[in-house]
N, C-alpha and C positions, 0 to 999 in steps of 0.2 A: 380687542386683540388679546388683552390679558385674560379675559374670561375664557377664550378659546384655548389659550395655552394651558390654563388650569385644567380644563376639561380633558385635554389630550393627556396631560400627565396623570390625572386620576385614572383614566381609562387604561393607560399603559401599566400603572401600578397594579390595578385590579387583575389585569390579564396575567401579569407576571406571577402574582401570588396564586392565582388559580392554577397555573401550569406547575408551579412548584408543589402545591398541595396534591395535585392529581398526577404526580409523576409516575414513573414506571412502578408497577405493582402497588399503586396507591401510596407510595412513600413521599414524605414531605417533612417539613420542620415540625417539631413539637414545642409548643409555647408553654413550657413548664415554669412554675413560679419558684422562687427561692425556698418555698416551704415544701416543695414536692417530695424531697428526700425524707422528710419527717413523717410521711405517711407509712413508711416501711415499719414492720413490727420491731419493737425494741429488742436489740440483741441479735437480730437476724440479718444475714444468714450466719449461723454459727460455724458450720463447715460446709464445704462443697466437695463432691466426689472428684478425685484425681487419681490416676489418669482418667481422661474423659471416656465415657462409654462409646462415643462415636466422634470422629473429627469433624471439622468444618466441611460442609458439602463440597464435593469434588467439582461441581459445575459452577464455580464461582465466576465472577465477571470475566468474560472471555477477552475483553479489550485489554485487561491487565494480566490475564493468565498467559498471554503470548510470551512474556519475558523469560520464563524458564526454558522455553523452546529456543529463544534467541540466544540465551547463554550457552545451551548445549551446541547450537550451531557454531558459535564462536570457539568454544573451548575443546569440543570433541570432534571437530570436522577433519582433523588430519591435514591441515592446510600446509602448503609448501613453506610459507612463512608462519612459524608457530603461533597459533591462536590469533591470527590476523587475516581474516578473509579479505579485507579491503586491500591490503598490500599484496596478497597472493593473486587476487584477480587483476590488480593493477599490473603486476609482472606478467601475467598471462596475456593480457591485452597488448602489452608492448611487444610481446614475442610472436603473436599470431600474425598472419600474412593476408587476411581477407578484408579486414575493416581498417579504414583510415584512422589514425590516432593523432590527435592534436598536440603533438609534442615534438620538440627539437632535441630531446635527449639522445645521447649516444646509445645505440643498441635497439632502438625502436625499429621493428621490422617493416612497418608500413606507415611512415610519417606523412602527415598532411602536407600538401604542397600548395603553392599559390594557385596553380591551375585547378587543382582538385577543389580548393575552397570556392573558387568561382563556380564550379560545377554544382557544388552543394547548395550555393545561394540560388542558382537557377532552378534547382529541383524544388526549393521552398517556394519560389515564385510560381512555378508550374503547378504545384499542389494547391495554391490559393484559389484556383478556378473552382475547387469543390466547396469553397466556404459557404456559399449560399445554401447548398443542399444540406450541409452538416453543421451549420451554425448552432442550432439549438442543442444538438448532441454534444458539440464541443464544449459549450457553456455548462452543460449538465455534468460533463466528465472532468471539469477543470480541477475540482477537489478530489481528494482520495475517496471520501464517502460516496460522492456521486458516481465515480468510476466503478466502485465495488457493486453498486446497485445493478450494473449490467450483468455481472457474473451471477448475482442472485436471481436476476430475472431469467437468464438462460437456463438455470437449473431448477427454477421454481422453488427456490430455497427459502424455507422458513426457519430462522435460527432456533425457534422453540422446538421444532420437530426434527431438524438435522443439526444439532448443536456441534457435533464433531466436524462436519463439513464447514460450518460457519467459523469455527475456531481455526481450522486449517487455512482458510482464506486469510484470516487476520494474521496468522503467524507469518505466512508468505508475504503479506503486505508489509508487515513491520520489518522483516528481514530485508526485503527489497529496498525499503526506505533507508535502512541503516547502511547498506552497501552502496546504494546510489549516492547518498550524501558524502560518504567517504571518498568515492571515486571523483565526484565533482570537485571536491576540495583539492584533489591532486592535480587534475587537469586544468581547472580554471579557464575553461573555454567560454568565450563570450556567446551570448544569444544571437540568433541570426540578424535581428533588427539593429543590434548594436554594431554590426559590421556592415550592414547595408540597409540604411533607414527606409528605403523605398518599399521594403517588405511590409511595413505598417501592420503589425500582428493584429489579429482579430481580438485577442484578449491580452491582458498584461500577464506575462509569465511571472512566476515567483522570483524573489530576489536570490536566486541560486545560479551557479554556472550551468552551462548547457549540456556538457558531455559527462556521462551518458544521460539518456532520457530516463528519468525516474518512472514516468508512466509506462514506458516500454519495459523497464526492468521489472517493476512490480506486476504489471499485467501478464508478462510472459511467465514469471515465476508462479503466479497464482494459477494460470492455466496448466502449467507443467505438473504442479503437485496435484491438481484436480484430475488431470489425465492419468496420473498414477493410481487414482481411486476409481476410475470408470473403465469400462471394457474397451479395449483398443479396437480400432477400425469401425466403431459405431459412430453414428452421426454426431453425438455429443462430443466424442473425443476430437473429431475434426473441427467441430464448431468452436471449441475452446481455443484452439490455436488461431482461428480466424478472428475471434473477438480480441485477443491480445494484439494481433497485428493491426486491427482496425483502430483500437484505442491509441496505439502508438502513432499510426499514420495521421490520426486526427490532430495530433500536436504539431505535426509538420504542416498540415493544412492551415492550422491556426497561425502559423508563422513563428512559433516559439522554439522549434527544434529543427536541426538538420537531419537528413537521412542517416548520416553516420552516428548521430546520437541514438537513434532508434536501434540501429544495428548493434551498437556497443551494449545497449541496454539488454537486448535479447541474448547477446553472447554472455553477459554477466549472469543473466537469469538462469541460463543452462548450467553454469558453474555452481550456482547456489542451489538449484534443484537437485543436482547430483548429491550434494552434501546433506541437504535436508531430508531427502527420501531415504538416505542410508543411515541417518542417525536413529538412535533407539526411540526417542520420543516422537520424532517425525514419522518413522515407519509405523509405530503403534497408532498414531493419529490418523494416518492414511488408511490403515486397516479398519479403523472405526468408521471413517467416512465412507469407505467402500460399501459397508453394510447399509448405509443410508441412501446410496446412490445406485444400488443394483438394478433398479427398474427403469433407469433412464434409457431412452432410445439410442 
């Protein structure tokens, strides 16, 4: 037993080191000794040119390059509540009259009722009939990275060949997460199975409130900004909307979201898309993505 344990640990260690050493672009740790710096010529470098002849490459890590776009989205969006997209969309949701809002606050135009909550639970139960057909897809989309894979597949997107489209998706994904988590913290709506245990969800939802659905908000926002970069009325344009709706509905099938969660997510996504596509950085990024996607059907 001890020998087997040692074998497993050694194997894991070797695999981990191999993965790190052969990481992206061949990058990995350098095992330099304490004498390494002494190999530099004495007195060098004496001087280095400044200002630099060229700056850091503009196509730096896209997963981190999203943040300047997020900052512009927050500060230059012209929100009704200054520099606060979450509070602005929160106020808009409370005032709209088509989607139920889980709030008892005064002034909410379409507050959730006991009868409607019962209907929402029944819709989750009815959706569960699709679990057998969609189980693998639901599991694959449970995390953000897995869900993004479906948009990349639809567009046959290679981040190395279409870097601007890839960045645009990441920007929308991050903004959607920021807004969704802010709204969840305001409404603090329980998950379906927390209200009706017989739902028995297919997967364990994250430890976050239910309303709105983050998958719905992020998915619809990604599709909306991509639609801004493709030709309207073509098959890809329509398919992007269908994909966002399918990913959102899969969360209802899984038993982790109500229909009103998905609807609120789509509503908030439209609000975010209007601001992002009108921003200076967002509009420029969409224009760059458009040149990469011009040959889509």
